[in-house]
C-alpha positions, 0 to 999 in steps of 0.5 A: 521265748519264755511262756510268759512272752508267749502268752502275751503274745498270743494276747496281742494278736487276738486283740489285733485279730478282734479289732480287724473283724469289729472295723469290718463289720462296722464298715460293711454296715456303714455301706448297706442297711442289710448286712451279715453279722456274727452275733446279736448287736456289733461290739467295738474294741473300746479305749483299752482294746477290750473285746465285748460280750455278746449273746449269739442268736441261736446259742445260748452261750455268751462269748465274744464276737471274733470267736464265731461266724454263725450266718446271721443277716442283720436288719437295722433300724434304718433299714426298716425305717427305709423299707416303709413296711406296715408290718412285719410280715412284709419286712421279713418276706423280702430276705431271700432265705425266707420262701416257702407256703408261708402265710400271709394276708395275700393268701386268700383261697382258704383264708386265715386270721390276717397273720403272717408267718415266717418259713426259712428255706421252704422247711414249714413256718413251724420249723422256724423258730420266732423270738422277741428279745431272745425269748420266744415269742408268747406261750401260744401259737399263732392265729393261724391255728392250723400251721402251728407257727407264730403270727409276726404281725402282732409285733408293732413295727415301731417298736423294732431296733434290728432283726436277727435271722440265724440262717442255719438250724439251731434244733440242738439248742431249741428244739425242733421248732428251730430245724429251719432257723430263727428269727429274732426280733430286738425292740427299742430302748433309745425312745426318750421324747414321743414319737408320732407316725401317720401313713396313708396308701393305695395302689394304682387302681385306687383300691387296697388303702392302707391307713396306720398310726403310731404313737411312742414314748419311753424314757431312760436313766442310768439304771432303768428303762421304760417304753410304751407304744401304740398302733393301729393299721387297717388294710382294705380289700383288693380285687383280683378282677381289677388286675391284669395278672390275675383277672382270669384263671391261667392254666399252663397247658403244652408249655404255654399259658392258656385262659381257663376256669373251672367246669362247675358253672351255674347252669350246671355240668351233667355227665351222661353214661355210655349208651345213654339216649340223650348222649347218642342224640346230642353226640356228646358225653356231658351236657349243660342246661341252656341259659334261661330254660327251667330245666325240667325237661332234657330238651332244656339242655345242650352239649358243654363246650370248653373252654367257652363253658368254663367258669372264670373264678378269678374276679370274685377272689382277692389278691389282698384280704381286708385287715384291721389291727391294733396293738399295745407294747409296753416293756421296761427294766431296772437295776436292783443292784449292780448284779440283779435287773427286773425286766418286763414286757406286755403285747396286746394285739387285737386283729380282724380278717376275712377272706373272700372267693368264688361261690361254691362248687358242687361235685356230685362224686367229691362231695360224696352226695348222691342226685336221686333219680328219684327226685321230682327235679331230676330229668333224666331218670339215673342217679348222680354221684356218690364218692368212689361210685361207677355212678355219672357225675354233676357238677354246678356252681352256686352262684345264686348264693353269693360268694363265700367269705369269712369274718375272723378276729383274734385277741393275743395276750403276752406277759413276761416278767423276770430277773437277770444278771450275773453271778457275783464276780464270776463269768456265769449269768442267770436270766429267769422269767415267768410268763403268760400267753392267751390267744382267743379267736373266733371265725365266722364263715358264709357261703358253705352247705351243710352236707348231711342236709343236702344229702337228704334234699337232693335224694328221693323226694315226692310231691304231698298235695302239690307241696315238695317233700323229701323222702318217700311217701312211705318215709318223709323226712320231715323239715327237709324241703327238695332242691332243684339243684339242676336249675339253682337260679330259681328263686325257690331252689334258692331259699331251699339252699339256704334254709 
């Protein structure tokens, strides 16, 4: 066989393999809405049996779709529509390979900014690269500033054509933020008439109401494309106390799940050292104030009993944080000539959110605050607390101050303008762009105490002409009011704590 005949034979075999792979991928797409794909967009052979050129997610190299087998999971527009999700966070969290401790609006303890981050294979959310149309999503981090990850909820669901998840590391291409993999969100370009979507839902407990609405419009010609969409979504809070699975604090003891709680309780828990006369008289190492008593005398205390006295903090927590989100997205591209295409994208998102958790627990040891024996409110005559100290501990739940909660807002502005195209008749392509990103955030947190002021208020105190005063007679502390930490339910204690 001649060299020319061998080359023709190899070309025929290559075309046949390419057609078989493309046909197999198309058949799989018809059977299931979420399928494994080889590349960004499935190429199909035309009447001339030519192989289409694509760009593989996780690579900057253009190639034919039958030449690589990168494990890319594709969620198409039909699957996204059928899922009924309101945010991209809800969508991607259904993918088995996305796992770990990523942020979601259901993360209440510790709070956040209403964001959802993506964590592939449990390798930390900031090790999963987020792309929008093949480019990094903005120049800023996430509303979860501490996580360093990207908030995918800022992308409106209504603009998505498909989602691609590269389930293997792409650190060699993109850097350390792609060690776990890449998630690429591809926007639509097929909108030619106005599309309106309105949705409402609530839980079976008649809470957690969800409202959402979106409006999209676009236009397409042979040489240009334009899309604009606006969306609004609101999620109301859902309480842990209204759910059987979350109503009680549960702990695993000796292989079984039991109801429990915190030993930081509103009536306090006082630990007594060995040899203390009260401990000897009552026969227990820790005591709590008898409900309804002032706590001014040691006779107002009884033995602490677990689990009867433990504090169930769960009803004060949320299983879904409230949030409100509005977003506007615009994109467009136009052909200047056959080798030059101008494109632009603009995304603005504003999110308001917050968390709510149980009232603040106080622990004199771990909070590094000494409750002085010289406090006018200390009936035990001994010091409590101080970090890493041999002093006995004192714990209390500041329930009279109310729940801890936050109020947050995030404004994200992202813009990209660029040109791309082919370098003449060659196979080389170029893409040059300029991006702008800005993130503005505010956060207000309530229900916590100022530690330096608390130290003074729980330190030595005296009566100055009948007025409780911090410090000593020789060294009074100006502007400080002593706190009766042994009875935080008194109005005078509440007023002092709120100063």
